[in-house]
C-alpha positions as CSV (number, residue, x, y, z in Angstrom):
1,A,0.4,-0.2,-0.1
2,A,3.6,2.0,-0.3
3,G,1.4,3.9,3.3
4,D,-1.7,4.2,1.6
5,L,-3.5,4.6,4.9
6,V,-7.2,4.1,2.4
7,A,-5.7,1.8,0.3
8,M,-4.4,-0.6,3.8
9,I,-7.8,-0.6,5.1
10,S,-9.7,-1.2,2.6
11,S,-7.0,-4.4,1.7
12,G,-9.6,-6.1,5.3
13,I,-5.8,-6.8,6.6
14,P,-5.7,-6.2,9.9
15,T,-3.5,-2.9,10.1
16,S,-1.5,-1.5,13.6
17,K,-1.3,0.7,15.3
18,T,0.6,3.9,13.8
19,R,3.4,5.0,16.3
20,E,4.0,8.1,18.3
21,P,7.4,9.8,19.6
22,I,8.0,8.6,23.1
23,P,7.9,11.8,25.1
24,P,10.0,12.6,27.5
25,L,10.2,11.1,30.8
26,E,8.4,13.3,33.9
27,T,11.5,14.4,36.9
28,P,11.0,11.6,39.7
29,V,9.3,12.6,42.7
30,I,9.9,10.6,45.8
31,A,6.5,10.6,47.8
32,K,8.0,8.8,50.9
33,L,10.5,7.3,52.6
34,E,9.2,6.2,55.8
35,D,11.1,2.5,57.8
36,G,10.8,-0.3,56.7
37,V,10.6,-3.4,58.3
38,N,13.3,-4.6,59.7
39,S,15.8,-2.8,61.6
40,G,18.5,-0.1,59.6
41,E,15.7,-0.3,56.1
42,I,14.5,2.4,54.9
43,R,11.4,2.6,52.4
44,V,11.5,4.9,49.1
45,I,8.2,5.2,47.5
46,I,8.0,6.9,43.8
47,N,5.0,8.1,42.5
48,T,4.4,6.5,39.2
49,M,6.4,7.4,36.0
50,K,4.1,6.6,32.1
51,G,7.2,5.5,30.5
52,A,9.9,5.0,32.8
53,R,11.2,0.7,32.6
54,T,12.8,1.3,35.5
55,Y,14.2,3.0,38.4
56,I,17.6,3.1,40.3
57,C,17.8,4.1,43.7
58,Q,20.8,5.6,45.0
59,Y,21.6,7.1,48.7
60,T,24.0,8.8,51.1
61,Q,25.6,9.3,54.1
62,D,25.0,12.6,55.1
63,P,26.2,16.0,55.4
64,L,26.0,15.9,50.7
65,T,28.7,17.2,49.1
66,E,30.5,16.9,45.4
67,N,32.3,14.1,46.4
68,S,29.4,12.2,47.6
69,E,30.0,8.7,46.8
70,W,25.5,7.1,46.2
71,I,25.6,3.6,46.3
72,S,22.6,2.4,43.7
73,Q,19.9,0.0,43.6
74,S,17.9,-0.7,40.6
75,S,14.1,-1.8,40.5
76,T,11.2,-2.3,38.0
77,L,8.8,-1.2,41.5
78,S,7.9,1.8,42.3
79,K,8.9,1.1,46.1
80,I,12.4,0.3,47.4
81,V,13.7,-1.8,50.0
82,I,17.2,-0.1,50.4
83,S,18.6,-2.4,54.0
84,G,22.2,-2.0,55.4
85,L,21.8,1.3,56.6
86,E,23.2,2.3,59.9
87,I,21.0,3.2,62.7
88,G,20.7,6.9,64.3
89,K,23.0,7.7,61.0
90,R,20.7,10.2,57.7
91,Y,21.2,9.9,54.5
92,W,20.4,11.5,51.2
93,F,17.8,9.3,48.8
94,R,18.0,10.0,45.0
95,V,15.7,8.2,42.0
96,I,16.7,8.0,38.6
97,A,13.7,6.5,35.8
98,Y,14.9,5.4,33.5
99,G,12.8,5.2,30.2
100,N,13.4,4.6,26.7
101,N,15.9,6.1,23.7
102,E,17.8,6.2,26.4
103,Q,16.2,8.7,28.5
104,E,17.5,9.5,32.2
105,V,16.5,12.3,35.2
106,Y,16.7,12.8,38.7
107,S,14.5,13.6,41.2
108,D,15.8,15.7,43.8
109,A,17.7,14.2,47.3
110,V,15.7,14.0,50.7
111,L,17.2,13.9,53.5
112,S,16.0,11.2,55.9
113,R,17.0,9.2,59.2
114,V,17.0,5.9,60.2
115,I,15.3,5.3,63.4
116,H,15.2,1.3,64.0
């Protein structure tokens, strides 16, 4: 049919959906940081994002500096449990959302203290 939509439809052969460009990812948002079930855990809850294929949750100890070393944990879910944290210490958390076509977007960093 050489791209002629009317000819394709009239042929009786099922057509597929027209491709649309992939919209850019929005900035991920950490909706909540809460204590995990076990001691030394923080549960990171991310607002669900359309188009995000995977998330990387990163954390580093306070204070946050240009030289802070971020530790990463990946997930395809919008709820990520970080374990092995020291009780009483403060940590910064951020999320990187990855989408199609190598899209990569960072959230703002959020500070939390490990309570139990």
